[in-house]
C-alpha positions in Angstrom: 19.7 -27.7 -12.9 20.9 -24.8 -15.0 23.5 -22.5 -13.6 23.4 -18.9 -14.8 26.3 -16.6 -14.8 26.6 -13.0 -16.1 29.1 -11.7 -18.5 29.3 -8.0 -19.4 30.6 -7.1 -22.8 31.7 -3.5 -23.2 32.5 -3.0 -26.9 33.2 0.7 -26.6 33.0 3.4 -24.0 30.1 5.7 -24.7 29.8 9.3 -23.8 26.0 9.6 -24.3 23.3 7.3 -23.0 23.2 4.0 -24.9 20.9 1.2 -24.0 22.4 -2.0 -22.5 20.7 -5.1 -23.9 20.9 -8.6 -22.4 21.1 -11.8 -24.4 20.9 -15.4 -23.5 23.4 -17.9 -24.8 22.0 -21.4 -25.1 25.5 -22.9 -25.7 27.0 -21.9 -22.4 23.9 -20.9 -20.4 25.0 -17.3 -19.8 23.5 -13.9 -19.9 25.5 -11.5 -21.9 25.1 -7.7 -21.5 26.1 -5.4 -24.3 25.9 -1.7 -25.2 24.0 -1.4 -28.4 23.6 1.7 -30.6 20.0 0.8 -31.3 17.2 -1.7 -31.0 17.9 -3.3 -34.4 21.6 -3.8 -33.9 22.6 -7.5 -34.3 23.6 -9.3 -31.1 27.3 -9.6 -30.3 28.9 -13.1 -30.2 29.1 -14.7 -26.8 32.5 -13.8 -25.3 32.8 -17.2 -23.6 31.9 -19.7 -26.4 31.7 -17.4 -29.4 28.1 -18.5 -30.2 26.7 -15.9 -32.6 23.0 -16.9 -32.1 22.2 -15.1 -28.8 18.5 -14.5 -27.9 17.5 -11.1 -26.6 15.8 -11.3 -23.2 13.8 -8.7 -21.2 15.9 -7.2 -18.5 15.1 -4.9 -15.6 15.2 -1.1 -16.1 14.4 2.0 -14.2 12.5 5.2 -15.2 13.2 8.4 -13.3 10.2 10.6 -12.7 10.3 14.2 -13.8 9.9 17.1 -11.4 6.4 17.5 -12.8 5.5 13.8 -12.1 6.8 14.2 -8.5 4.9 17.4 -8.0 1.7 15.8 -9.4 2.2 12.8 -7.0 2.5 15.2 -4.1 -0.7 17.1 -5.1 -2.6 13.9 -5.4 -1.6 12.9 -1.8 -4.5 14.4 0.1 -3.0 13.8 3.6 0.2 15.6 2.6 -1.6 18.6 1.0 -3.9 18.9 4.0 -0.9 18.9 6.3 0.8 21.6 4.2 -2.4 23.7 4.3 -2.3 23.4 8.2 1.4 24.5 8.2 2.4 21.1 9.6 6.2 21.0 9.6 6.1 17.2 9.1 4.2 17.7 5.8 6.7 20.3 4.6 9.6 18.0 5.5 7.9 15.2 3.5 7.3 17.5 0.6 11.0 18.5 0.6 12.1 14.8 0.8 9.9 13.9 -2.2 11.1 17.0 -4.3 14.7 16.3 -3.4 14.5 12.9 -5.2 17.7 11.5 -3.7 20.0 14.5 -4.2 22.5 15.1 -1.4 21.6 18.2 0.6 24.0 20.3 2.8 24.1 19.1 6.5 22.4 22.3 7.7 19.5 21.7 5.4 19.2 18.0 6.5 19.2 19.1 10.1 16.4 21.5 9.6 14.3 19.0 7.6 14.9 16.3 10.2 13.7 18.6 12.9 10.6 19.5 10.9 10.0 15.8 10.3 9.8 15.5 14.1 7.2 18.2 14.2 9.4 21.1 15.2 9.5 24.5 13.5 13.2 25.5 13.7 12.4 29.2 13.0 15.3 30.7 14.8 17.8 28.4 13.0 16.3 29.3 9.7 16.4 33.0 10.4 20.0 32.7 11.5 20.9 30.9 8.2 19.2 33.7 6.2 21.2 36.4 8.1 24.4 34.5 7.5 23.6 34.0 3.8 22.9 37.7 3.3 26.0 38.8 5.4 24.0 40.4 8.2 26.2 38.8 10.9 25.6 36.2 13.5 22.8 36.4 16.1 21.8 34.2 19.0 19.9 31.2 17.5 17.2 29.3 19.3 14.1 27.3 18.3 10.5 28.0 19.1 
């Protein structure tokens, strides 16, 4: 049985985006992670056993979608676009969720989209927020 442990080597702090490559050390059976300025940079020595013959391994990575990719995904979702054409609040809430892509929204916005996700149109609440935003004072707020 081979035990694998992870060692992270940070050679220098970087301000821009630099790739992190992972290497396998046959001597001590460890994965070593290292910031590298480019694909052809030589591997670092193993920080545990000082082996200089590390093997580069494939590691997991993530790719973030652009707003255009997200928008195209939405347009290709026939059920969602049909719901939006019928003015279904659930479809609009789903569209907002997908376009938001994990960014934190203000609590008022989350409350409105949660209500729309339940099938409600919080029209009075939205109108109240518009009036408050444009300095037209507070009015009685109620939902349809």
